[in-house]
C-alpha positions as CSV (number, residue, x, y, z in Angstrom):
1,M,20.0,-37.6,8.5
2,K,17.9,-35.4,6.3
3,S,16.3,-32.4,7.9
4,K,12.5,-32.3,8.1
5,K,11.0,-30.1,5.5
6,E,9.0,-27.2,7.0
7,N,6.6,-25.3,4.9
8,M,6.6,-21.6,5.3
9,I,6.0,-18.3,3.5
10,I,8.2,-15.4,4.5
11,I,7.6,-12.0,3.0
12,R,10.0,-9.1,3.4
13,I,8.2,-6.0,4.8
14,G,9.7,-2.6,4.0
15,G,9.1,0.9,2.8
16,G,6.3,3.1,3.9
17,L,2.8,2.2,5.2
18,G,1.2,1.7,1.8
19,N,4.0,-0.6,0.7
20,Q,3.8,-2.6,3.9
21,L,0.1,-3.2,3.4
22,F,0.6,-4.5,-0.2
23,Q,3.3,-6.9,1.0
24,Y,1.3,-8.2,3.9
25,A,-1.8,-8.7,1.7
26,L,0.0,-10.9,-0.8
27,G,1.5,-12.9,2.0
28,R,-1.8,-13.3,3.8
29,N,-3.4,-14.6,0.6
30,L,-0.7,-17.1,-0.1
31,S,-0.9,-18.3,3.5
32,L,-4.6,-18.8,3.4
33,T,-5.0,-20.3,0.0
34,K,-2.0,-22.7,0.4
35,N,-2.7,-23.4,4.1
36,I,0.9,-22.5,4.9
37,P,2.2,-20.5,7.9
38,L,3.1,-16.8,7.1
39,R,6.1,-15.1,8.7
40,L,7.1,-11.4,8.2
41,D,10.8,-10.5,7.8
42,L,11.4,-7.1,9.4
43,S,15.2,-7.0,8.9
44,W,14.8,-4.2,6.3
45,F,14.1,-1.8,9.2
46,K,17.4,-2.4,10.8
47,T,19.2,-0.5,8.1
48,N,16.4,1.9,7.2
49,L,15.9,3.7,10.5
50,D,13.8,6.5,9.1
51,R,11.0,4.1,8.5
52,E,8.8,2.4,11.0
53,Y,7.1,-1.0,10.9
54,K,3.4,0.0,10.8
55,L,1.4,-3.2,10.5
56,K,1.5,-3.4,14.3
57,Y,-1.2,-0.7,14.4
58,F,-3.7,-2.9,12.5
59,N,-5.5,-6.1,13.3
60,T,-3.2,-8.1,11.2
61,R,-2.3,-11.7,11.8
62,E,1.4,-10.9,12.2
63,I,4.0,-13.5,13.2
64,I,7.5,-12.1,12.9
65,A,10.1,-14.4,11.4
66,T,12.7,-15.4,13.9
67,D,16.4,-15.2,13.3
68,S,16.5,-19.0,13.2
69,E,13.8,-19.1,10.5
70,L,15.5,-16.5,8.4
71,K,18.9,-18.3,8.6
72,K,17.3,-21.5,7.5
73,I,15.6,-19.9,4.4
74,K,18.3,-17.5,3.4
75,R,20.9,-19.6,1.6
76,Y,22.0,-17.5,-1.4
77,Q,23.4,-18.8,-4.6
78,K,24.6,-16.2,-7.1
79,I,24.1,-17.0,-10.8
80,N,25.6,-15.4,-13.9
81,S,22.7,-13.0,-14.5
82,G,23.4,-11.2,-11.3
83,R,20.0,-12.2,-9.8
84,Y,19.8,-14.2,-6.6
85,F,17.8,-17.3,-5.8
86,L,17.4,-18.6,-2.3
87,H,18.2,-22.3,-1.9
88,N,17.0,-23.7,1.4
89,L,19.3,-26.6,1.9
90,L,17.5,-27.6,5.0
91,F,14.1,-27.6,3.5
92,S,14.4,-28.6,-0.2
93,N,16.6,-28.3,-3.2
94,E,14.2,-26.0,-5.1
95,S,14.7,-22.3,-5.8
96,I,12.4,-20.5,-3.4
97,Y,13.4,-16.9,-3.7
98,I,10.9,-14.8,-5.5
99,E,11.9,-11.2,-6.3
100,E,9.5,-8.9,-8.1
101,K,11.2,-7.6,-11.3
102,Q,8.4,-5.5,-12.7
103,F,5.3,-3.8,-11.3
104,H,2.6,-5.6,-13.3
105,F,0.8,-8.6,-12.0
106,N,2.6,-12.0,-12.3
107,S,0.2,-14.9,-11.9
108,K,3.0,-17.3,-11.3
109,V,3.6,-15.7,-7.9
110,L,0.3,-17.2,-6.8
111,D,1.4,-20.7,-7.9
112,I,4.1,-21.2,-5.4
113,K,4.2,-24.5,-3.6
114,D,5.3,-25.1,0.0
115,I,8.2,-22.7,0.7
116,A,8.9,-19.2,-0.5
117,Y,10.7,-16.0,0.5
118,L,9.2,-13.0,-1.4
119,I,10.7,-9.6,-1.9
120,G,8.9,-6.8,-3.8
121,Y,6.2,-4.2,-3.7
122,W,3.3,-6.3,-5.2
123,Q,1.2,-3.2,-6.0
124,T,-2.0,-4.6,-7.4
125,E,-5.2,-6.0,-5.9
126,K,-4.9,-9.0,-8.2
127,Y,-2.6,-10.5,-5.6
128,F,-5.3,-10.6,-3.0
129,E,-8.7,-9.7,-4.5
130,N,-10.0,-13.2,-3.8
131,I,-9.7,-12.5,0.0
132,K,-10.7,-8.8,-0.1
133,D,-13.1,-9.0,2.8
134,I,-10.4,-10.6,5.0
135,I,-7.9,-8.0,4.0
136,R,-10.3,-5.2,4.8
137,K,-10.9,-6.7,8.3
138,D,-7.2,-7.1,8.9
139,F,-6.6,-3.5,8.0
140,T,-8.8,-2.0,10.7
141,L,-7.2,-0.1,13.6
142,K,-6.1,-2.2,16.5
143,N,-6.3,0.5,19.2
144,E,-8.7,3.3,20.1
145,P,-8.0,6.2,17.7
146,S,-7.2,9.7,18.9
147,G,-9.7,12.4,19.6
148,F,-8.6,14.3,16.5
149,Y,-9.5,11.2,14.5
150,K,-12.9,10.9,16.0
151,N,-13.8,14.5,15.4
152,D,-12.8,14.2,11.7
153,E,-14.5,10.9,11.3
154,Q,-17.8,12.3,12.5
155,E,-17.6,15.2,10.0
156,I,-16.7,12.8,7.2
157,R,-19.7,10.6,7.9
158,E,-22.1,13.6,8.0
159,K,-21.0,15.2,4.7
160,N,-20.7,14.1,1.1
161,S,-17.1,13.6,1.8
162,V,-14.3,13.3,-0.7
163,S,-10.8,12.6,0.3
164,L,-8.1,14.4,-1.8
165,H,-4.5,13.3,-1.3
166,I,-1.5,15.4,-2.3
167,R,1.8,13.6,-2.0
168,R,4.9,15.7,-2.1
169,G,7.6,15.2,0.6
170,D,10.2,12.8,-0.7
171,Y,8.7,13.0,-4.1
172,I,10.1,16.5,-4.2
173,T,13.2,16.3,-2.0
174,N,14.6,12.9,-2.9
175,G,16.1,13.0,-6.4
176,I,15.6,9.3,-7.0
177,A,12.0,9.4,-5.9
178,N,11.3,12.4,-8.0
179,A,12.8,10.8,-11.1
180,N,10.9,7.6,-10.6
181,M,7.6,9.0,-9.4
182,G,7.1,12.8,-9.9
183,V,4.1,14.5,-8.4
184,C,0.6,14.9,-9.6
185,S,0.0,18.3,-11.3
186,L,-2.5,20.9,-10.2
187,E,-4.2,20.3,-13.5
188,Y,-4.8,16.7,-12.5
189,Y,-6.5,17.8,-9.2
190,K,-8.6,20.4,-11.0
191,K,-9.9,17.8,-13.5
192,A,-10.6,15.3,-10.7
193,V,-12.4,17.9,-8.6
194,N,-14.6,18.8,-11.6
195,I,-15.5,15.2,-12.1
196,I,-16.6,14.9,-8.5
197,K,-18.6,18.1,-8.7
198,D,-20.4,16.9,-11.8
199,S,-21.4,13.6,-10.0
200,V,-21.8,14.4,-6.3
201,N,-24.2,16.9,-4.7
202,N,-22.6,19.4,-2.4
203,P,-19.3,17.6,-1.9
204,T,-16.9,18.5,1.0
205,F,-13.3,17.9,0.2
206,F,-11.0,16.6,2.9
207,I,-7.4,17.4,2.1
208,F,-4.7,15.0,3.1
209,S,-1.0,16.0,2.4
210,D,2.5,15.7,3.7
211,D,2.9,19.3,2.6
212,I,-0.2,20.9,3.9
213,D,1.2,24.5,3.6
214,W,1.7,24.0,-0.1
215,A,-1.7,22.4,-0.5
216,T,-3.4,25.3,1.4
217,E,-1.6,27.9,-0.8
218,N,-2.0,26.3,-4.2
219,L,-5.1,24.1,-4.2
220,Q,-8.0,26.1,-5.4
221,I,-11.4,24.4,-4.8
222,D,-14.6,26.3,-5.1
223,S,-16.3,24.0,-2.6
224,P,-16.1,23.4,1.2
225,A,-12.7,22.0,2.1
226,V,-11.2,20.7,5.3
227,F,-7.5,20.4,5.6
228,V,-7.0,17.3,7.7
229,S,-3.2,16.8,7.8
230,D,-2.5,20.0,9.8
231,K,-3.8,18.1,12.9
232,K,-2.0,15.7,15.2
233,L,-3.0,12.6,13.4
234,K,-0.9,9.5,12.9
235,D,-0.4,8.5,9.2
236,Y,-2.3,5.2,9.8
237,E,-5.2,7.2,11.2
238,E,-5.2,9.5,8.1
239,L,-5.3,6.5,5.9
240,I,-8.3,5.0,7.6
241,L,-10.0,8.4,7.6
242,M,-9.6,8.5,3.8
243,S,-11.3,5.2,3.6
244,K,-14.3,6.6,5.6
245,C,-14.9,9.2,2.9
246,K,-17.6,8.5,0.4
247,H,-15.4,9.2,-2.6
248,N,-11.6,9.5,-3.1
249,I,-9.1,11.4,-5.3
250,I,-5.8,9.8,-4.9
251,A,-2.2,10.7,-5.7
252,N,0.3,8.4,-7.4
253,S,0.9,6.9,-3.9
254,S,0.3,3.5,-2.4
255,F,-0.7,5.4,0.8
256,S,-3.8,7.0,-0.8
257,W,-4.4,3.9,-3.0
258,W,-5.1,2.0,0.2
259,G,-7.3,4.8,1.5
260,A,-9.5,4.5,-1.6
261,W,-9.4,0.7,-1.8
262,L,-10.4,0.3,1.9
263,N,-13.5,2.5,1.2
264,N,-16.4,0.0,1.4
265,S,-19.0,2.2,-0.3
266,P,-20.5,0.4,-3.3
267,D,-21.2,3.8,-4.9
268,K,-17.8,5.3,-4.4
269,I,-16.1,7.3,-7.1
270,V,-12.3,6.9,-7.1
271,I,-10.1,9.1,-9.3
272,A,-6.5,8.1,-9.9
273,P,-3.7,9.6,-12.0
274,K,-3.3,7.9,-15.3
275,K,0.5,8.5,-15.1
276,W,1.6,6.6,-12.0
277,F,5.3,6.7,-12.6
278,N,7.6,9.4,-14.0
279,D,9.7,6.6,-15.3
280,T,7.8,5.4,-18.4
281,K,9.7,2.2,-18.4
282,R,7.8,1.0,-15.4
283,N,4.6,-0.9,-16.3
284,S,1.8,0.4,-14.1
285,K,-1.2,-1.2,-15.9
286,D,-2.3,-3.4,-13.0
287,I,-2.0,-0.8,-10.2
288,I,-5.3,1.0,-10.7
289,P,-8.4,-1.2,-10.4
290,N,-10.7,-1.3,-13.5
291,N,-13.6,0.5,-11.8
292,W,-11.5,3.5,-10.9
293,I,-11.4,6.6,-13.1
294,K,-8.0,7.4,-14.6
295,V,-7.3,11.1,-15.3
């Protein structure tokens, strides 16, 4: 007897907070537009113990894929090219494994039919811009934020606030990450700050960084500045605080990308690095929205 076909979209969640938000956003869009249930595969975290599943801190519509669902959908068939396609023998005979091979937008991903297992980073708003209001609602904090958050949020609301994010951490210490990504130069931040000063009256810069000591020592801003990341804030609280700022200067990081994208201000100025990857073979043309300033 033939097994009943069950429509389902499963998206693998992995990486840091910014990556997880991109992955969920694509899955949410596909689920809504195709009217197909969405499941999240969290198996990546079983072997990457230094990372935490962070979507649970937001008002996401999360339903975790069960072992049974994953076993049904993960039937691999290796082909000569070395790529893998998932064949779900219980559901259909079609290839349903979709792996992102490059970083630029691929419209075919949005054309999937009934069943799919997706693995990738999906780092462009083009995968979900048609449901941007829903995504912004999903990416609000689920629980009451800390007192540290509330104090910073009040100051951010009162000032002509500009978030400035410096990503170092594994971009410095991890050889692979450094080769692929690199870090934004002080010259980039200097130019970005000057653009803000030319456009915003009396800006106050709120500095977010995973290396706040380096930022304090090296970042020279002739304007009021508040170093946020030296406080006891969770990373998801920092991301939402970035989004509360009126303007944003981001690093080549999906973390601060989301801080800027979630900023609802219609008059916001967002400055992003023109060079997103150290590895020039990677195509980053779709990562930065058209209305952001590239420096």
